[in-house]
C-alpha positions in Angstrom: -6.2 -9.2 20.2 -5.4 -7.8 16.7 -1.7 -7.5 17.7 -1.6 -11.2 18.5 -3.1 -12.0 15.1 -0.6 -9.8 13.4 2.3 -11.6 15.1 1.0 -15.1 14.4 0.0 -14.5 10.8 3.1 -12.5 9.8 5.4 -15.1 11.3 3.6 -17.8 9.5 3.8 -15.8 6.2 7.5 -15.2 6.6 8.2 -18.9 7.1 6.0 -20.0 4.1 7.4 -17.2 1.9 11.1 -17.6 2.8 11.9 -19.6 -0.4 10.3 -16.8 -2.5 12.3 -14.2 -0.5 15.5 -16.1 -1.3 14.8 -16.2 -5.0 13.9 -12.5 -5.1 17.0 -11.6 -3.2 19.2 -13.5 -5.7 17.5 -12.0 -8.7 17.8 -8.5 -7.4 21.5 -9.0 -6.6 22.3 -10.0 -10.2 19.9 -7.6 -12.0 19.3 -3.9 -12.0 21.7 -2.0 -9.8 22.3 -4.9 -7.4 20.4 -3.4 -4.5 17.9 -5.6 -2.6 16.0 -3.6 0.0 14.7 -0.1 0.0 14.0 1.9 3.2 11.7 4.9 3.0 10.5 7.2 5.8 6.8 7.0 6.5 4.5 8.4 9.2 3.1 5.8 11.5 0.8 5.6 14.5 0.8 8.8 16.6 2.6 10.6 13.7 5.9 8.8 14.5 8.4 8.4 11.8 9.6 4.9 10.8 11.4 3.2 7.9 9.2 1.0 5.7 10.9 -2.0 4.1 10.5 -3.0 0.5 12.2 -5.0 -2.2 13.9 -2.6 -4.6 11.9 -1.9 -7.8 13.2 1.4 -9.0 16.4 3.3 -9.8 18.4 4.8 -6.9 17.3 8.3 -5.9 13.9 7.8 -7.6 12.1 10.0 -5.0 14.2 12.9 -6.3 13.5 12.1 -10.0 10.4 12.7 -12.2 7.2 12.5 -10.2 8.9 11.9 -6.9 7.1 9.5 -4.5 4.2 9.2 -7.0 4.6 6.3 -9.5 2.7 6.3 -12.8 2.2 3.7 -15.4 5.3 2.9 -17.6 7.4 4.9 -15.2 10.9 4.9 -16.6 12.4 4.7 -13.2 11.1 1.2 -12.7 13.6 -1.6 -13.2 12.7 -4.6 -15.4 12.4 -7.1 -12.6 10.9 -4.4 -10.4 8.0 -4.1 -12.7 7.0 -7.8 -12.0 7.5 -7.2 -8.2 5.3 -4.2 -8.2 2.6 -5.8 -10.3 2.4 -8.8 -8.0 2.9 -6.7 -4.9 5.8 -9.0 -3.9 7.9 -5.9 -3.3 5.7 -5.1 -0.3 6.2 -8.4 1.5 9.3 -7.4 3.5 6.9 -5.2 5.5 6.0 -8.4 7.3 9.1 -7.5 9.4 7.7 -4.0 10.1 4.7 -5.8 11.4 6.8 -8.0 13.8 8.5 -4.8 15.0 5.1 -3.3 15.9 5.4 -0.5 13.4 2.6 -1.9 11.2 -0.3 -4.2 11.1 -1.5 -6.6 8.5 -4.5 -4.4 8.0 -4.7 -0.7 8.3 -4.3 2.6 6.3 -1.3 2.4 4.1 1.7 4.2 5.7 2.0 7.6 4.3 4.9 9.9 3.3 4.9 13.4 4.7 4.3 14.6 1.2 1.2 12.6 0.8 -0.2 13.8 4.1 0.2 17.4 3.2 -3.1 17.4 1.3 -5.1 16.3 4.3 -6.9 18.5 6.8 -5.7 18.3 10.4 -8.6 16.1 11.6 -8.2 13.5 8.8 -4.4 13.3 9.4 -4.8 12.8 13.1 -7.5 10.2 12.7 -5.6 8.2 10.1 -2.4 8.3 12.2 -4.3 7.1 15.3 -3.9 3.5 14.3 -1.1 1.3 13.0 -0.6 1.5 9.2 -1.2 -1.7 7.3 0.5 -3.9 4.8 -3.0 -4.0 3.2 -6.2 -2.2 3.8 -9.3 -0.9 2.1 -7.5 1.8 0.2 -4.9 -0.7 -1.0 -7.6 -3.1 -2.2 -9.7 -0.5 -4.1 -6.6 1.1 -5.6 -4.9 -2.1 -6.4 -4.2 -0.9 -10.0 -3.3 2.7 -9.0 -0.4 3.0 -11.4 -2.6 2.2 -14.4 -5.0 4.9 -13.2 -2.2 7.4 -13.2 -1.1 6.9 -16.8 -2.7 10.1 -18.2 -0.8 13.4 -18.5 -3.1 14.8 -15.9 -2.2 12.1 -13.4 -0.8 14.4 -10.8 -3.8 16.6 -10.9 -6.2 13.6 -10.8 -4.3 12.3 -7.8 -4.5 15.6 -6.0 -8.1 16.4 -6.6 -9.8 12.9 -6.6 -7.6 10.0 -5.5 -6.1 11.6 -2.3 -9.4 12.9 -0.9 -11.2 9.6 -1.6 -8.4 7.6 -0.1 -8.7 9.7 3.0 -12.4 8.9 3.2 -11.7 5.2 2.9 -9.0 5.3 5.6 -11.3 7.3 7.9 -14.0 4.7 7.3 -11.6 2.0 8.3 -10.6 3.7 11.6 -14.3 4.2 12.5 -15.2 0.6 11.6 -12.2 -1.4 12.6 -12.9 -4.7 14.4 -11.8 -8.3 14.3 -14.5 -9.0 11.7 -13.4 -6.1 9.5 -9.7 -7.3 9.9 -10.4 -10.8 8.6 -12.7 -9.6 5.8 -10.1 -7.3 4.5 -7.5 -10.1 4.6 -9.9 -12.1 2.4 -10.4 -9.2 0.1 -6.7 -8.7 -0.2 -6.2 -12.3 -1.4 -9.1 -11.8 -3.9 -7.6 -8.5 -5.2 -4.3 -10.1 -6.0 -6.1 -12.5 -8.4 -8.7 -10.0 -9.7 -7.7 -6.4 -9.1 -10.7 -4.6 -10.6 -13.9 -5.4 -8.8 -16.9 -3.9 -7.0 -16.7 -6.6 -4.3 -15.5 -4.3 -1.5 -18.8 -2.4 -1.7 -20.8 -5.6 -1.5 -18.8 -6.8 1.5 -18.9 -3.4 3.2 -22.1 -1.5 2.1 -21.2 1.5 4.2 -18.1 2.3 2.2 -17.9 5.9 0.9 -19.3 6.1 -2.7 -16.7 6.0 -5.4 -16.4 9.4 -7.2 -17.7 9.4 -10.7 -14.4 10.4 -12.3 -12.7 7.3 -10.8 -15.3 4.7 -11.8 -13.9 3.9 -15.2 -10.5 3.2 -13.6 -11.7 1.2 -10.6 -14.6 -0.7 -12.2 
């Protein structure tokens, strides 16, 4: 049932957003380094590797520069137009094609790099990779402003000790509570999060969500 919703909604979104895609493609071609799409290896359902599709927002070879696959606030690798695309999350929209290919869902755990999965225990990894990764999901909604959170010099340590473990709890919660109702509630929360990123609404909609760690409250709320 959810696969049918994925196909219908992603197709509709592609049709509606096609004029926006065209504008972005033209602007990316004439600005920055002239690249349009970026393919990155991610781990999907059943731990299978696939290529996630995004609009380019950073310099070439960025994963091998600076903080690697982790992007922090005012990251010098981000292109000027790329900053707008990242802030609005427009750079993620090409993943609608990943959804049509059956590699992703509209809602699910964000597709992870091998590096980001290394900090998880075997059970958490297997559970998160037991479902299709999502264009959006509870982790994406709560950490809508993740790059702002990671502006401190201790960003990498904060990510390792607090953000990654809490994200794992959120994604495990999703796997254990997924349903058609949860699917559509998270779509609604995604739309809300685009307009108002910092909010406690997810915990009001889903009272059983894992409690937010104290050290992250100032960033999230």
